[in-house]
N, C-alpha and C positions, 0 to 999 in steps of 0.2 A: 162326263157333260152335263151341265145345269139346265134342268124342267124350264119353258118357257111361259109354264101358264102357274107360276109364282100368283099369288094372292097379292095386292097390297099391301091388307093389313101384313102376308106374310114379308114381304120387304122391308116393308119397315123396321119390322121385328128384326130381320135379320143385319140390314145396316147399324140401326138402334144398339146388338150385343156389339158389334164390332165396334162402334163409337165408347160403350160402356169400357171397352177391354183400353182401350185405349186410349181414358183418363186415367186408367188401375195402373196402368205399367208408367204412368208420364209420373204419378203421384207417389209412384210405391218406395221412391226412395227417402220422403218425410220421413215418414216414421221406424226407417232405418238405420239415419241418420246416426245415432249413439249407439245402439249393436255396431254398425260397419266402422267407427271410428275406432271403438274397441278393438272388434276381431283387429281388423287391417295396422292399430299402433298409430292411428292419423287424430289429427285435430276434427273438431267440427268442422270449422271453417275448407279444412281439405277436403275433407270429407262431402261437404255439400257443392264440391265441385262434380262429385257422381251423377248428380241432380242436372245439374248444367251440359254436360257432355250429352243426353238424348238430344239438346239443342242443336247443336253443332251439325248432327249429322240429318238432323230433321227440316233443321234450316235450309242446310245445301239440295236435299232431293227436293222437298215440297215448292220447288216455283216448276219443278219436272215435269210435276204430273198429270196437270190438267192437260197438255197438250199430247202425254204420252198415255191418260186415258183416252182422247177423243182419237187416238189415232190405233191404238192396239187394243183398246174396248175396258171398259168400268170391269169385266169379271176377271181378266188376266191380272190387272191391277190390283184389285182388290181380296184376289186372292194370292197375290206376290206378297204383297203388304203383309196379309195375318201370317202367312208362313216365316217371314221376317224376324216380325214380334215375335212368334215363339220360340225359332230359333234362338235370337237373343238373350229371353227369357231363361228361357232354359240354360243356355249356356250359360250367365249368371250366376246360377246355382249350382254351379259344378266347379269357380272358380276359385283359387287359391290367395290372388295377391290383389292389390288394390289394382293394377295396370292390365289385367285381365278383365277384371271388372267392368272397366271403364270400356275396354273393346267389345265388348259385347253390348253397352247402353249406348256405343255408338251404331251400330248392325240391328238395335232397338229401333233405333230412333228412325234409320233409313223406312224400317216395313210401318211407323206410325205415321212420318207424314202420306205415305200415299192413301190412307182410309179416308179422315175427313173429306178432302178436298173431293174424292171419286165419289164416296158415298152424298153427297153434295148436288154433283152431276147425275147421278145415279134418281135422285127426286127428280130432279129436273125433267129426264128423260123419260118419267114416267107418270109423271104427274102433271096437269096444265099447272098455267102459270096462279089461275084463283083458287088452285086448290095446293100450294105449295105450300102455305104457310104453316096449317099443323106438321105434314110430316117432319117440317125442319125445326120446330119447337120439341116434339115427341125426340128429335133424337140429339139436339142439343142436351131437354130434361135426362137422355138416356145415358151424356156425356158428364154431367156434375151425380148422376147417379154414384158412376165410380168413384167419384168424392165422397158422397154420403155414404155408401155401404163399403164399395172399397177399397175406399183407403182404413179405414173403421176396422176392417179384416184383416185386413195387412198386417197391424199394431197386435190383435187379439194370436194372428196364428206365428206373427214372431216372437210372440211371449212364450206359447206353447211350444213350438218346436225349433227355434230360434230364428237370424235372417236368411238361412236357406229356407227352408219350408214356404215363404207366401210365394220364391221364385218358383218352386215346384207347382203350387197350386196353378194358380196364378198363371203359366207355364199349358200346362194342363189344359184350361179352359180355353184357351186359344187354343189349340189342336182340334177342340170339339166343335170350337164356333169353325173351323178351317174347313170342318168337312161338311157342315151343316151349310154352306154356304158354296164349295165344291158340287153338292147336289141341288139345291135350290137357286142362286145365285143366275139369274137368267142371262141369255146371249140376247145383244143387239148387233146388232152390224154396223160397223162403225163406217162414214161415210168421208171422213176428212183424212187429208194426205200428207205425208209428213212433211212436205214443204209450208205448211202450214203453220208449224213452231213459230218462224221468226214473227209470221202476219199476228198471231193470236196474241202476242207479246208485243206488237209497236199497239197496235187499238187500243190495248191495256192501259199502255205507256203517256198513252196521250190525253188520258184524265187527270188533271189537276186534283180536283174533288180526291180521287182513291187514293192518292200519298198521302191526301191530309190523313183519311182513314187510317190506312194504314201504319204510317207514322204512330198514331194515337193508340192504336190498336198493339204497339208494341210497350209504348208507357204504360197500358191498364195490364199487361199480359207484366210486367214488371211488378207493378205493385199487389197484383194475385198470388204470383208464387210466392212473394215475400212472406203473404199470412201460411200457405199452404204447404214449403217445403221448409219452416222452420218453425210453425206450431210445436209441434208434436215435443221438438230439442229444447223449445222455450218453456211448455209444462214439466217436464222433466227436470229442468237444470233450476228452472224458477220456484216452481212449488212442490218439486219428489213427488212427484206421480210417476209411476209404474210405467210399464210399454205397453203394458194390456191396460192399464187404466186410462190411459188419453184417446183408446175404441170411442168413446161414447161423446169426449167434448169434437175429435174428427168427425161424426157423424153431426153433432149441432151443426159445424162449419159447414157439414157438404150441403146438409138441406139447408141451410142459409143459402149455396150457389145454388142449390134448387130451383128458389123459390124467386132467384134473383135473375132466372133464364125465363123462366115462366114469365114473369113481369116483362121483364124486356120485350121478349117476344109479341106482346101486348104493345107495350111502346113503340116498336118498331118499323109498327104503320100508322102513327099518328104523326100530326103534323108539329108538333113540339118535339120531336124525338130528339133534337140534336140538344136543345135546351134543358130539357130533365134528365138525356143523359150525363153531361157537364160537370150538371149539378150533384150527381148520383155520385161519380167518378172523385166528387173533391170532397162529400162527405163522407162517402167507404174508406178513403186513405188517410182520414183524420181520424175516424174510430179504431183503427189499426193501430194507431200510433200512440193513443191514448192508450190502449191495450198494454202495450209494448213497453209504453216508458215512464206511467204509473203504479206506485204500490197500490194494486188492487186484488180485492177476494180474486181467487182462482177462478169460480164460475161470472165474476162481475168481465172477468178480462176475456173469457171464452164467448159469452157472447156479444160482448163488442164484436171479435172476431167475425161472432155469423151476422149481425151485424154489417160488418166490412164487408163480406164474403157478400152477402145478398144485393149491395149497393153497385158493389164497381162491376159484377156479373151480368146486371141490368144492361151493361155497354156490348157483351156479347153479341145474343143475335142482333142488335143493331148494326154493329158492324158487317154480319153473314148479310142482311137486308142491302144495306148501302151499297156493298161489294157489286152483288147480283145487278142493281138498278145504276152502276156506275160502269159495269165493267161491257153494254153491250151483247153483242155473241160470245164474246170470249169467258164466259163465266167461269170455265172449270181454271183455265189461265189466272184467272185475276182470285181464285176461292187459294191457289197453291202459293201463291202471292200472301194471301193472307195469312196462311198455315205459317210461310218464311215469317213474318212480323209474329205473329204466335210464340216463336222457337229463341227468337233476338230477346222477346222477350223473357222468356222461361231464361234464356241463359244469362239477362241481366238481373232478374230477380232470385235466383239459384246463386251464380258467382259473385256480382258485386255484393247482393245481402252477406254474403261469406263474409267477404273482404271488411262491409260493415260493422257484422258481428266481430270482427277477429280483433276491430280494432277497439271500438265502444259497446260490442256488447250488445245484448236486444233492444234497446233504445236506441241504437244506431241506425237498426234496422228497420226500427218503427219507424224512424223520420226521414228513412230511404224508401219505403213503402208511399209515405204522404209527400215527398215532391215527385215521387214517379204519377199518383196515382194526380195530383196537383199539374203536371205536365199536360196529362192525356184531356185534363177539362180546358185547359188552355187551348190545345190543337182544336177539342171540338167544340171550343166558345169562336175558335178562330173560322172554322168552318161554317158555323151557322152564320158571322157576320158576313161570308163572303157570296154566302147564296142569299143572303138578303139581297144585297147588292147586285148581285148578277138575275134575280128571281122574276125583275119585267124584261129580259132578253132573253133568259135562257135557265128556267128555273130548273134544279138538276136534282138538289134533295131538302126537301119542303122543312 
């Protein structure tokens, strides 16, 4: 039974730890692609599908999380999500073939899908609207901390103990965080009824602008995953780096993502947020395209990937802010749809990126990321123009 007197700071810390692990679990395959391809005697392109697999179950589960959370409670959903993530991650360490690992990644995706929408809804439960911006920014920063610290650590662990060791370590940490949340995650009586499932989806579906945001987010996630999934393989195959040697470059790119999320949190409340987001998306796609297509020095390519991560992730806090504003009283349901769009982008970035790699090498991956980022920028620009035209009658998102 969770205690009911957890402090606001303690609650944010609990949720931040969970989001850190969600991002670490989602990105764990990137540093392990080369090792897994060798272990299972498959190509990099085929192993890249393991990174995409988590997005399939994640995308299917995410739309249901918001209504389930509203009906059955944030605590139950949060603890169930962490338990499934732990089971899938520890199970991955025990697998002996490609298909077993694929199954475990699907289980992990179901659990991971429950955490972000449920966590954002928990913040809304315990913080008034005027005070929600800071904890949401902290949660997103903690999530990208999973890239800046978690992903390099995974690369080091793989260098030290093989590809299974990172799964054991991350799985153990998940069990520990589950224990902390079981004790401290507050109970909150839920007043929603089961029949409200359909009503929530109907309310969300009526907002055309929200659908613009969701589709743009798919392309943004696609471009971002092209960097994070294939960066380690790019550094190893192009520059001859060792598995452990990629840890610092991963940390540099992760710090770029963290800074982008913080900057995006600042931009999210500004009148010209859509204009700035569109420009950042386009420049971010161009940066990674240059990094992967031109013959640059290793650290020039790494710095360009860092700049790309910074510019692209500016859009992520903006999406959460827009979703909250456009969804009315069905914020948790809209959060679930946003999480689904995240996973559709992850599938595109990992899976289609793998096909691009197979057909044209890393330069094709660079052009693929640029195309996805340009598509996201175009949709955001269209949303901006639509908003301007509608501003006199019914302004939605200035």
